[in-house]
C-alpha positions as CSV (number, residue, x, y, z in Angstrom):
1,M,-21.0,-5.6,-28.5
2,E,-18.5,-3.3,-27.5
3,H,-17.5,-3.5,-24.0
4,D,-16.1,-0.1,-21.9
5,R,-12.8,-1.6,-20.6
6,N,-12.3,1.3,-18.5
7,G,-13.8,1.8,-15.2
8,T,-14.2,3.4,-11.5
9,L,-14.4,1.5,-8.4
10,H,-14.7,3.0,-4.8
11,V,-13.0,1.7,-1.7
12,V,-15.2,2.8,1.7
13,W,-14.1,2.2,5.3
14,S,-16.0,-0.2,7.6
15,G,-14.3,0.3,10.7
16,G,-11.1,-1.0,12.2
17,D,-8.8,-2.1,9.2
18,R,-12.0,-3.4,7.0
19,F,-12.6,-1.7,3.8
20,D,-15.2,-2.5,1.2
21,I,-14.3,-2.4,-2.4
22,K,-17.4,-1.3,-4.5
23,V,-17.3,-2.6,-8.2
24,R,-20.1,-2.4,-10.4
25,H,-22.8,-3.9,-8.2
26,H,-20.1,-6.3,-6.0
27,T,-19.0,-5.6,-2.8
28,I,-15.5,-7.5,-1.7
29,R,-14.2,-7.1,1.8
30,I,-10.8,-6.1,2.8
31,D,-9.0,-6.8,6.0
32,E,-6.2,-7.5,7.7
33,S,-5.5,-11.1,9.4
34,M,-5.5,-10.7,13.3
35,E,-1.9,-11.4,13.5
36,F,-1.6,-7.9,11.9
37,G,-4.4,-6.4,13.8
38,G,-7.3,-7.0,12.0
39,S,-10.5,-8.8,12.4
40,D,-9.6,-11.3,9.1
41,T,-13.1,-10.6,7.6
42,G,-11.6,-10.7,4.2
43,P,-8.3,-11.3,2.6
44,A,-5.6,-8.8,3.2
45,P,-4.9,-6.2,-0.1
46,V,-1.9,-8.0,-0.7
47,E,-3.6,-11.2,-0.8
48,L,-6.4,-9.8,-3.3
49,F,-3.5,-8.3,-5.2
50,I,-1.9,-11.9,-5.6
51,G,-5.6,-13.4,-5.9
52,S,-6.1,-11.0,-8.8
53,L,-3.0,-12.2,-10.7
54,A,-3.7,-15.9,-10.1
55,A,-7.4,-15.4,-11.2
56,C,-6.6,-13.4,-14.3
57,V,-4.1,-16.1,-15.4
58,A,-6.7,-18.9,-14.5
59,H,-9.4,-16.9,-16.9
60,R,-7.2,-16.5,-19.4
61,A,-6.3,-20.4,-19.5
62,E,-9.8,-21.6,-19.0
63,R,-10.7,-19.4,-22.1
64,Y,-8.1,-20.7,-24.3
65,L,-9.0,-24.6,-23.1
66,R,-12.7,-23.8,-24.1
67,R,-11.6,-22.0,-27.4
68,C,-9.7,-25.3,-28.1
69,Q,-12.6,-27.4,-27.2
70,L,-10.0,-29.2,-24.3
71,P,-11.1,-30.3,-21.1
72,A,-12.1,-27.3,-18.4
73,G,-11.0,-27.4,-15.0
74,V,-7.8,-25.0,-14.4
75,R,-6.6,-24.5,-11.1
76,V,-3.8,-22.0,-10.2
77,T,-2.0,-21.7,-6.8
78,A,0.2,-18.7,-5.9
79,D,3.0,-18.7,-3.6
80,Y,4.5,-15.2,-2.7
81,E,7.2,-13.6,-0.5
82,M,7.0,-10.2,0.9
83,G,10.2,-8.1,0.7
84,L,10.8,-5.2,3.3
85,R,12.2,-1.7,3.1
86,P,9.9,-0.9,1.0
87,A,7.3,-3.1,1.7
88,H,6.6,-5.0,-1.5
89,V,6.0,-8.7,-3.1
90,S,9.0,-9.6,-4.0
91,R,8.3,-13.0,-5.2
92,I,5.3,-14.6,-7.1
93,E,5.4,-18.0,-8.2
94,L,2.3,-19.4,-10.2
95,I,1.6,-23.0,-10.8
96,V,-1.0,-23.6,-13.4
97,E,-2.9,-27.3,-13.5
98,A,-4.7,-27.7,-16.6
99,P,-6.5,-31.0,-17.1
100,G,-5.2,-31.8,-20.7
101,V,-3.2,-29.5,-23.1
102,P,-2.2,-31.6,-26.2
103,E,2.3,-31.3,-26.5
104,G,1.5,-29.1,-30.0
105,L,-0.5,-26.5,-28.1
106,R,1.4,-26.2,-24.9
107,E,3.8,-23.4,-26.1
108,S,0.9,-21.5,-27.2
109,F,-0.9,-22.2,-24.0
110,C,2.0,-21.1,-21.7
111,N,1.9,-17.6,-24.2
112,V,-1.5,-17.0,-23.4
113,I,-1.3,-17.4,-19.9
114,R,1.8,-15.1,-19.6
115,H,0.1,-12.2,-21.2
116,S,-3.1,-11.6,-19.0
117,A,-4.1,-7.9,-18.0
118,V,-3.0,-8.3,-14.7
119,D,0.4,-9.8,-15.6
120,N,0.9,-7.4,-18.4
121,S,0.2,-4.2,-15.9
122,L,3.2,-5.6,-13.7
123,R,5.6,-5.5,-16.9
124,L,4.3,-2.4,-18.3
125,Q,3.6,-0.4,-15.1
126,P,0.4,1.6,-15.2
127,E,0.9,5.4,-14.7
128,T,-0.3,5.8,-11.2
129,T,-1.4,9.6,-10.0
130,Y,-2.4,10.5,-6.3
131,E,-4.7,13.2,-5.8
132,I,-5.3,14.1,-1.8
133,R,-8.6,15.7,-1.2
134,I,-8.7,17.4,2.5
135,A,-11.7,19.4,3.7
136,D,-9.8,22.6,3.2
137,G,-8.2,22.1,-0.1
138,V,-6.9,19.6,-2.9
139,E,-3.1,18.7,-3.2
140,T,-2.0,16.6,-6.0
141,L,0.9,14.4,-5.4
142,G,1.5,13.9,-9.3
143,T,2.4,11.0,-11.2
144,R,4.3,7.8,-10.1
145,R,5.8,5.2,-12.3
C-alpha cells in the first residue's frame, strides 16, 4: 500500500497563548507555561519540537527492535538548552534506552536512530516559505533556509 508522505496541518488560535494543531483527525493543544504568560494547557511550541525529535527517534528505534525480533520498550529522554539572539534551541541531548541490543547490532541500531525523518530535517534544512494573507491583500515574504 502506497502512503502519501506529504501533508497539511492547520494551527488555530484558541484564546490567550493557546493554539490547537489540527492534524488529520487529531488535535494537539499548544500553550506557554504560566511562567511565560500562558495557561499551561499543553506543551510550548519548542517543547513539542523537541518532543517530535525524541518521538521520531523512539519510533525508529522501536521499529528496528521489532524488525530484529529484539525485546521492545524503548525510552528516550531529551535535554535541551535555549540560546538567545535570536531565540533558538542551541543544544539537544537525546538519551536512548533500549532493553537489549546485541553487541553485533549496536552500530546499525545507532545508525538507524541517527537518521529519523525529524533529525534528517534538522541536518538538511527544508525550504521554508512564508505567505502572509491580510484582509487587504497578499504579501509573500519569500524563501528562507
